[in-house]
C-alpha positions in Angstrom: 9.7 -20.2 -20.3 7.0 -18.0 -19.2 6.5 -14.3 -19.8 3.9 -12.3 -17.7 2.7 -8.8 -19.0 0.7 -6.4 -16.6 -1.5 -3.7 -17.6 -4.1 -1.4 -16.3 -2.0 0.9 -14.2 -2.4 4.8 -13.8 -2.8 7.7 -11.8 -6.1 8.0 -10.0 -7.4 9.9 -7.1 -8.5 8.6 -3.8 -11.8 6.6 -3.7 -11.3 5.9 -7.6 -11.2 2.4 -9.0 -8.4 0.6 -11.3 -8.5 -2.9 -12.7 -5.2 -4.8 -13.4 -4.6 -7.5 -15.8 -1.7 -10.0 -16.1 -1.5 -12.3 -19.0 0.8 -15.4 -19.1 2.1 -16.8 -22.2 5.0 -19.2 -23.2 5.0 -22.7 -21.7 1.8 -22.6 -20.1 0.6 -26.3 -19.8 -1.2 -26.3 -16.5 -3.1 -24.1 -14.1 -0.7 -22.4 -11.8 -1.2 -20.5 -8.7 -0.9 -16.7 -9.1 -0.8 -13.6 -7.3 -0.2 -9.9 -7.2 2.5 -8.1 -5.2 3.3 -4.4 -4.8 6.3 -2.5 -3.7 5.9 1.2 -2.7 9.0 3.5 -2.5 11.2 2.5 0.3 9.3 -0.6 1.2 9.4 -4.1 0.7 7.6 -6.0 -1.7 4.5 -7.3 0.0 1.7 -9.6 -1.0 -1.4 -8.1 -2.1 -3.7 -11.2 -3.2 -3.3 -14.8 -4.4 -5.3 -17.2 -6.2 -5.4 -20.8 -6.8 -6.4 -22.7 -10.0 -9.4 -23.8 -8.1 -10.3 -19.9 -7.4 -9.5 -20.0 -3.7 -8.1 -16.8 -2.7 -6.1 -15.0 0.0 -5.9 -11.3 0.6 -3.7 -8.9 2.6 -5.4 -7.4 5.5 -4.8 -3.9 4.0 -6.9 -4.7 0.8 -9.7 -7.0 2.0 -12.9 -5.6 1.2 -11.8 -3.3 -1.5 -9.6 -5.6 -3.8 -10.9 -8.5 -5.8 -8.4 -10.9 -7.5 -9.9 -13.4 -10.2 -8.8 -15.3 -13.0 -9.5 -16.6 -16.5 -7.8 -20.0 -16.8 -8.8 -20.2 -20.5 -7.0 -16.8 -21.3 -4.1 -17.6 -18.7 -4.9 -14.3 -17.1 -5.4 -12.9 -13.8 -7.1 -9.6 -12.7 -7.0 -7.4 -9.7 -10.1 -5.2 -9.4 -8.9 -2.2 -7.1 -11.8 0.0 -5.5 -11.6 2.8 -3.2 -8.0 3.4 -3.7 -6.1 5.1 -1.1 -2.7 7.1 -1.4 -1.0 4.1 0.8 -2.0 1.8 -2.3 0.4 3.7 -4.3 3.0 1.2 -5.5 4.4 -0.9 -8.4 2.3 -4.1 -8.6 3.8 -7.1 -9.9 2.1 -10.2 -11.0 3.5 -13.6 -10.0 3.1 -17.1 -11.2 4.2 -20.2 -9.2 5.4 -22.6 -11.5 6.8 -24.9 -8.9 7.9 -25.2 -5.3 11.2 -23.5 -6.2 10.3 -21.5 -9.4 8.4 -18.3 -9.5 7.9 -16.0 -12.6 7.4 -12.2 -12.2 6.1 -9.5 -14.7 7.5 -6.3 -15.4 5.4 -4.4 -13.0 2.7 -1.7 -13.6 2.7 1.5 -11.8 -0.2 2.6 -9.6 -0.4 6.1 -8.2 -3.2 7.2 -5.8 -3.4 11.0 -5.2 -5.2 12.5 -2.2 
């Protein structure tokens, strides 16, 4: 029904920036809450940032002031601007779309690696 494709990951040095993109396609007939999650090796997947269709956002404390989530509803795309990256940010970053209260779609993930 819905396909999410992330892009923009890569290997960078501490202090550098990356911008992730997540494009949604398929049965997109509305504006859905979306977000970014990440999973580091040996750790559980955690919330990074979320954004509602209105533009309202929430951030994990660990990324506040450094990351910015945004969206382009006309393009069904969400972005994650990641500044001042730290080695602790190294993880696979996943895009999420909340279709309903009980159904969620996930992207394939994009690797972000930050070297010290």
